mmCIF file of the N, C-alpha and C atoms, coordinates in Angstrom:
data_MODEL
# 
_entry.id   MODEL 
# 
loop_
_atom_site.group_PDB 
_atom_site.id 
_atom_site.type_symbol 
_atom_site.label_atom_id 
_atom_site.label_alt_id 
_atom_site.label_comp_id 
_atom_site.label_asym_id 
_atom_site.label_entity_id 
_atom_site.label_seq_id 
_atom_site.pdbx_PDB_ins_code 
_atom_site.Cartn_x 
_atom_site.Cartn_y 
_atom_site.Cartn_z 
_atom_site.occupancy 
_atom_site.B_iso_or_equiv 
_atom_site.pdbx_formal_charge 
_atom_site.auth_seq_id 
_atom_site.auth_comp_id 
_atom_site.auth_asym_id 
_atom_site.auth_atom_id 
_atom_site.pdbx_PDB_model_num 
ATOM 1  N N  . MET A 1 1  ? 5.732  -15.398 -7.748 1.00 0.00 ? 1  MET A N  1 
ATOM 2  C CA . MET A 1 1  ? 6.030  -14.698 -7.144 1.00 0.00 ? 1  MET A CA 1 
ATOM 3  C C  . MET A 1 1  ? 6.477  -12.641 -6.900 1.00 0.00 ? 1  MET A C  1 
ATOM 4  N N  . VAL A 1 2  ? 6.151  -12.507 -8.340 1.00 0.00 ? 2  VAL A N  1 
ATOM 5  C CA . VAL A 1 2  ? 6.556  -11.219 -8.688 1.00 0.00 ? 2  VAL A CA 1 
ATOM 6  C C  . VAL A 1 2  ? 4.896  -10.632 -8.564 1.00 0.00 ? 2  VAL A C  1 
ATOM 7  N N  . LYS A 1 3  ? 4.025  -11.455 -8.666 1.00 0.00 ? 3  LYS A N  1 
ATOM 8  C CA . LYS A 1 3  ? 2.536  -10.062 -8.078 1.00 0.00 ? 3  LYS A CA 1 
ATOM 9  C C  . LYS A 1 3  ? 2.945  -10.295 -6.517 1.00 0.00 ? 3  LYS A C  1 
ATOM 10 N N  . VAL A 1 4  ? 3.575  -10.322 -5.503 1.00 0.00 ? 4  VAL A N  1 
ATOM 11 C CA . VAL A 1 4  ? 3.421  -11.109 -3.785 1.00 0.00 ? 4  VAL A CA 1 
ATOM 12 C C  . VAL A 1 4  ? 4.016  -9.219  -4.316 1.00 0.00 ? 4  VAL A C  1 
ATOM 13 N N  . PRO A 1 5  ? 4.903  -9.601  -3.735 1.00 0.00 ? 5  PRO A N  1 
ATOM 14 C CA . PRO A 1 5  ? 5.660  -7.633  -3.777 1.00 0.00 ? 5  PRO A CA 1 
ATOM 15 C C  . PRO A 1 5  ? 4.961  -7.030  -4.547 1.00 0.00 ? 5  PRO A C  1 
ATOM 16 N N  . GLN A 1 6  ? 4.294  -7.218  -6.087 1.00 0.00 ? 6  GLN A N  1 
ATOM 17 C CA . GLN A 1 6  ? 3.686  -5.973  -6.039 1.00 0.00 ? 6  GLN A CA 1 
ATOM 18 C C  . GLN A 1 6  ? 2.415  -5.248  -5.306 1.00 0.00 ? 6  GLN A C  1 
ATOM 19 N N  . LEU A 1 7  ? 1.725  -6.624  -4.654 1.00 0.00 ? 7  LEU A N  1 
ATOM 20 C CA . LEU A 1 7  ? 1.109  -6.099  -4.686 1.00 0.00 ? 7  LEU A CA 1 
ATOM 21 C C  . LEU A 1 7  ? 0.881  -5.592  -3.039 1.00 0.00 ? 7  LEU A C  1 
ATOM 22 N N  . HIS A 1 8  ? 1.645  -6.189  -2.687 1.00 0.00 ? 8  HIS A N  1 
ATOM 23 C CA . HIS A 1 8  ? 2.675  -6.083  -0.912 1.00 0.00 ? 8  HIS A CA 1 
ATOM 24 C C  . HIS A 1 8  ? 2.870  -3.569  -0.842 1.00 0.00 ? 8  HIS A C  1 
ATOM 25 N N  . LEU A 1 9  ? 3.321  -3.051  -2.485 1.00 0.00 ? 9  LEU A N  1 
ATOM 26 C CA . LEU A 1 9  ? 3.897  -2.200  -2.571 1.00 0.00 ? 9  LEU A CA 1 
ATOM 27 C C  . LEU A 1 9  ? 2.350  -1.243  -2.776 1.00 0.00 ? 9  LEU A C  1 
ATOM 28 N N  . ASN A 1 10 ? 1.654  -1.384  -3.773 1.00 0.00 ? 10 ASN A N  1 
ATOM 29 C CA . ASN A 1 10 ? 0.604  -1.265  -3.253 1.00 0.00 ? 10 ASN A CA 1 
ATOM 30 C C  . ASN A 1 10 ? -0.660 -0.790  -2.222 1.00 0.00 ? 10 ASN A C  1 
ATOM 31 N N  . SER A 1 11 ? 0.048  -2.218  -1.804 1.00 0.00 ? 11 SER A N  1 
ATOM 32 C CA . SER A 1 11 ? -0.940 -1.556  -0.428 1.00 0.00 ? 11 SER A CA 1 
ATOM 33 C C  . SER A 1 11 ? 0.159  -0.966  -0.007 1.00 0.00 ? 11 SER A C  1 
ATOM 34 N N  . ILE A 1 12 ? 1.423  -0.645  0.176  1.00 0.00 ? 12 ILE A N  1 
ATOM 35 C CA . ILE A 1 12 ? 1.773  0.553   1.430  1.00 0.00 ? 12 ILE A CA 1 
ATOM 36 C C  . ILE A 1 12 ? 2.011  0.960   0.377  1.00 0.00 ? 12 ILE A C  1 
ATOM 37 N N  . LEU A 1 13 ? 1.679  2.368   -0.486 1.00 0.00 ? 13 LEU A N  1 
ATOM 38 C CA . LEU A 1 13 ? 1.193  2.844   -1.375 1.00 0.00 ? 13 LEU A CA 1 
ATOM 39 C C  . LEU A 1 13 ? -0.467 3.771   -0.820 1.00 0.00 ? 13 LEU A C  1 
ATOM 40 N N  . ILE A 1 14 ? -1.483 2.906   -1.352 1.00 0.00 ? 14 ILE A N  1 
ATOM 41 C CA . ILE A 1 14 ? -2.380 2.873   -0.844 1.00 0.00 ? 14 ILE A CA 1 
ATOM 42 C C  . ILE A 1 14 ? -2.650 3.732   0.854  1.00 0.00 ? 14 ILE A C  1 
ATOM 43 N N  . TRP A 1 15 ? -2.125 2.524   1.709  1.00 0.00 ? 15 TRP A N  1 
ATOM 44 C CA . TRP A 1 15 ? -1.502 2.626   2.982  1.00 0.00 ? 15 TRP A CA 1 
ATOM 45 C C  . TRP A 1 15 ? -1.144 4.348   3.022  1.00 0.00 ? 15 TRP A C  1 
ATOM 46 N N  . ILE A 1 16 ? -0.830 4.940   3.486  1.00 0.00 ? 16 ILE A N  1 
ATOM 47 C CA . ILE A 1 16 ? 0.477  5.850   2.916  1.00 0.00 ? 16 ILE A CA 1 
ATOM 48 C C  . ILE A 1 16 ? -0.367 7.260   2.417  1.00 0.00 ? 16 ILE A C  1 
ATOM 49 N N  . LEU A 1 17 ? -1.502 7.213   2.021  1.00 0.00 ? 17 LEU A N  1 
ATOM 50 C CA . LEU A 1 17 ? -2.636 7.979   1.116  1.00 0.00 ? 17 LEU A CA 1 
ATOM 51 C C  . LEU A 1 17 ? -3.712 7.822   2.213  1.00 0.00 ? 17 LEU A C  1 
ATOM 52 N N  . VAL A 1 18 ? -3.930 6.968   2.291  1.00 0.00 ? 18 VAL A N  1 
ATOM 53 C CA . VAL A 1 18 ? -5.583 6.646   3.290  1.00 0.00 ? 18 VAL A CA 1 
ATOM 54 C C  . VAL A 1 18 ? -4.580 7.706   4.976  1.00 0.00 ? 18 VAL A C  1 
ATOM 55 N N  . SER A 1 19 ? -3.548 7.396   4.778  1.00 0.00 ? 19 SER A N  1 
ATOM 56 C CA . SER A 1 19 ? -2.573 7.173   6.508  1.00 0.00 ? 19 SER A CA 1 
ATOM 57 C C  . SER A 1 19 ? -3.531 8.319   7.219  1.00 0.00 ? 19 SER A C  1 
ATOM 58 N N  . PRO A 1 20 ? -3.411 10.198  6.114  1.00 0.00 ? 20 PRO A N  1 
ATOM 59 C CA . PRO A 1 20 ? -4.279 11.260  6.399  1.00 0.00 ? 20 PRO A CA 1 
ATOM 60 C C  . PRO A 1 20 ? -5.037 11.419  6.894  1.00 0.00 ? 20 PRO A C  1 
ATOM 61 N N  . PHE A 1 21 ? -5.633 10.132  5.831  1.00 0.00 ? 21 PHE A N  1 
ATOM 62 C CA . PHE A 1 21 ? -7.283 10.691  6.481  1.00 0.00 ? 21 PHE A CA 1 
ATOM 63 C C  . PHE A 1 21 ? -7.840 9.904   7.489  1.00 0.00 ? 21 PHE A C  1 
ATOM 64 N N  . PHE A 1 22 ? -7.510 9.037   8.330  1.00 0.00 ? 22 PHE A N  1 
ATOM 65 C CA . PHE A 1 22 ? -7.126 8.224   9.421  1.00 0.00 ? 22 PHE A CA 1 
ATOM 66 C C  . PHE A 1 22 ? -6.685 9.845   9.671  1.00 0.00 ? 22 PHE A C  1 
ATOM 67 N N  . CYS A 1 23 ? -6.000 10.534  10.906 1.00 0.00 ? 23 CYS A N  1 
ATOM 68 C CA . CYS A 1 23 ? -5.315 11.177  11.038 1.00 0.00 ? 23 CYS A CA 1 
ATOM 69 C C  . CYS A 1 23 ? -6.416 12.418  10.327 1.00 0.00 ? 23 CYS A C  1 
# 
């Protein structure tokens, strides 16, 4: 249960970092 939220948070962080690259 703790691994699910942790992975979700990591995904959001990666998306924010890759967001500017896509733009």
